[in-house]
N, C-alpha and C positions, 0 to 999 in steps of 0.2 A: 946579079952584076953584067956588064957588058960581055964578058967571055962565057955567059950562061952558068957559071958556078954561083951558089948560094953564099950570102955575105956571112962571117964570122956571127956568133951569138951576140946582139946588143948594137950591131952596127948600124941597122936598118931599122926604121918603125914607119907604122902607117897610121896616118890620121885620117879619121873620117868623123865630120861633124853635121849633125842634122840640124833642119831648118829651126826646130825648136832650143838648138843651142847645146843639144846632148854631144859630147864629144867622147871619142875613145882613141887611146894611143897605144896599142899593144906593141911589142917588141917582137920582130921577126926571129926566130929562132935559127939554128943553125942547119935545120933542114930546109930552110926556105918559106917555113909556115908560120900563121899566126892565126888566133881565134879571138871572137869578140862576140856579145850578146848585142843586138840592134833591135831596139823596137821601132815600129813600124814608123816610117819619115822618109822624108827624102834627103840624100846625104852627098856631100861633096867631101873630097879625098885628096891626100898626097901622100906620096913617098919619100921620106927624109933618110939621109945617110948622115952618120958622124965622119966619114970618110971624105976627106976633102976634094979627093980625086972623083968624086961620083954625085952629081947632082940628083936632087930628088926630082919626081914627076907628078903631074897632077891625075888624078882618076876621074873619070867623066862622071857627071852626077847621076846617080841611081834612086830607086824607090824601094823601099822594103814593105812589104804589106804582112799583116797578122795572118796567123793561121798556117 
């Protein structure tokens, strides 16, 4: 959150979509963490908030390799 605190459980999600169409949308937990499995691909992402006071932000494209 803008003040450095973490969101309440379920307030924020992260969306990562690969060039192959594979997409994950895990929920950010109350400690500010999330986890997901990503196969090798190039991904674009965005952070979403259900709280209208806070807008989401884009995540710079990145690549995941196997191994």
